[in-house]
N, C-alpha and C positions, 0 to 999 in steps of 0.2 A: 708388527715389529720392525725397529729401526735397521739403518745396514751394518752396524754394530755390533747389532743383537744377535741379528741374520751371522755373523761370519762366524761370531763365539757361537750360537747352536752347531754351525759344523764345523767347526775346530773342533768341535769335542767329540766329534763322530770319526775325524781322518783317521783315528789309530784303527778301528774296528775297518772301518771302508779299505786301507792299507791292507790288514787280514781276510780281506771278505770275509768277514764273518756280520756284518752289516745286513741288515733285515733289506729286502728291496724296497718297498714305498722307500724307505731312508737314504737307500743309496740313490736313488734316480734324484731326491730330493739335493742329494751331494752334488749329482755328475751335473744336473742344471745349474746347482749356484758356482760348481766351479766353470764354466763354462762362460760366467759373468763377469768373475772375481778373480784378478790377476793376482791381492794379496795372498786371496785361501791357495790358489794354485801355486805360489813360491813357497806358503808353510805348507804345503804335500809334498814337495819336492824334496824341503829341507827333509822333512822327518823322517821321507823312505831314503835320506840317505845318515840316517842312524844309525850306530848297531844295536840289533834287535836283543837291548838287554833282558827287555820284560818276556821273551820268544823263549829264552834260554832257562832250562829247569835249575835253578838252586840245586843243585845233587852235594856237591861239594860245599856249598859254603854252611848246609845242613847238616855234614857231615862234624865238620869240623867245630861247628857252632854248641854240639851237644859233643863234647868229648868223653861223657862218664864211665860209657862203655870200653873203650881203650884205655880211662884212665883206671878202671874199675880191673880190665885183664891185667894193666901191668901192677896194678897190688897186688892181684893172685899170684902171678909172676913170681913178684918180689917174697909173698906169703910164705907161698912154694916155697923159696931159695933159703927163706930165713927158718924153716919150719927144717928144710935138709941140713941149714948149716948151724944149726943153735948155737954149736962151740965156736962160732966166730968170733974175731976179736970185736971190740963197741966202734972201734973208730972203722970198718970195713961195713959195718951196719945201717954206721950213721950219715955215712957215703952212699950207700945206696936209696935214701930216703930223698936224700938233695937232688942225686938224681932224677928221682920222680919227679918232685917238686918240681926241676926248672924244664920238663916234660910236658906236667900241667900247663905253667905257664904259658908254655911258649905254642902248645893248642888253643888255648886262650888269648895271644895278639894276632894269631893266623886269625881266631874267628872275629873277634873285632877288626883288623885289619879289612878284609872282607867286607864284613855290616858295612863300616865306613868307607870303602868305595863302592858298591850298590847305593848307598844314600847319597853319595854325592855324584852316581850319574842318575840318579833319578832327580835331585833338585835340579840338576844342570840343565835335564831334560823341561822340566816340570817350568823352565829358564825360557828354554828358546819355546815355549807354548809360546808364553806370557809376553816376551818381547816382539815390539817390530818386527814384521814382514820384510825380508830382502825384497826389490821391486823384480817384477816377473815379468812377462812378456804381457801383450793386450791379446784380448781375445779376440779371435779373426770372428769376423761377423759374414755371411751371406748379402750380400746387396744386392737387392730386387729392384728390376727396372722395366720398362714397358713397352710395349713394339707392337706397332698396327698391321695385323693380319687377316688377308680378307676384310679391309674393314673395318674389323673391330679390335679393340687397344687391348690387349692382355697383359700380366704379368708374366713378366722372365726372368730366369736368372742371369749374371754379367756373362756370362758367354750369349746371351741371347734365345735359350731353348725355353718353350713353355711350357708355365707351370699351368699344375692339376688339383682339382681338389676332388673329393670318392664321397659320394653320395652316403654309405654306410656312417661315416667318419661323424665324429663331434668335434664340440671343441676342447674337448680334453682327452679326447682318445682317438688311436687311428683303428681302423679294421682291416687294414692292408698288413700282412705280416708273411716271412716267409716266402712261397714263390711270388705271391704279389706283389712283395716290396723287391725281391728283384728283378721283374720287370715295368714296376715302376717305383722307381728309387727316391725316400723320402730326401727333403731337400732338407741338410744339415742345419740345425736354428746355434747363435741365433742371427737374426734376420737385422739389416739396417736398411732405412731408407734410399731407395736411389731417387736419381729427377724422375719428376711425374708419378712418382709414386702417395698417395696419403691417405691410405687405409689404416689399419689397425695391424703392429704386427708383434707376434709374439711365438713364441715357442711350448711344446707338450714335451712331457720324458715318455721315451718308448720303453716298452717291456726288455731293451736291452742297458738301459739305462743313458741311452746316447738322444740328442737334443732335435728334436726335429723343428725347423719353422712351419711360423703359420700365420695368414692373412685373414684379417677379418672375423677371425675364427675357424675356418679349415685350413687342417695342413693340409702339406704342401709336397709336388709329386713333380717329377719329368718323370719321359717316359720312353721306353728303349725303340718304342717306333718311331721319334723322331729322331730322323738319323742329320741332323743338323739345323741349327739356328734357323728359325724364321718359320720352324713348318708345325702345325697342330693336328696330328692324326690321333690324336688320341681323344680329343673331342667328339660328347656323344659315344662313347664307346663303352659298351656293355662288359662288366671285366670283372673275376674274382668276385662274385655277389653284389653287382652293384654299380653304375654307369659313373661317368667319369667325364669330367666338365674343364676347360680351359677358364682359370680363373679372369673374368673381365674388371677392368678398373676405369671407372670413371672420369671422364675426364672434364674439368670446368670448364664452362661455356669464357671464352674471350670474350672481352665488353666492345 
């Protein structure tokens, strides 16, 4: 699917994303797309600022749109009054009927006005979705760098901390959750190439919907064991059910 088609598909789900009624798999796809698409993020911000017309139950409108009960009550009251005062003057009975008709007309006019306002609001919301999105901020990417530690060129984040990959992970799924993720914090996606980085970078969606950067098919992590840049205390460590490895980078040979 091209970019326009992808954006159209994501925008159709922004409403349920805002209300929290979206399925977990769809939520992960929306979060992944929003991280890379400034236009859709601006669309989401615009929707969040709209009045919640669709979430307000139209109880009053429904009551006004079907005034038969009220009219019947008026008719019954009027009939009762008419029966009680059968001997009253014809002009008074005629005035009573005119008053009932005016009440009915006023109720119907109020119902029509309310429905017209609701239709106008819905039309404006649809036009807002179809119109061009306002410019939004650019996505912030984690820039990957390289550094030589103990004679080995490893991948680091912008602060110079060594990045690691976890043996049980797959290219699309992180096996490090909960306590593991607190000790081995996932690197936030999306990622971008820094100087000397040549591998394939990407991102996966974690169970909470956040993005995690990947390098050559490995989800990336730092470790709390490294207290400063240039350390690699997590390399070769067995922790949380698997072995951790520093991410090494192949440096091209110079001619």
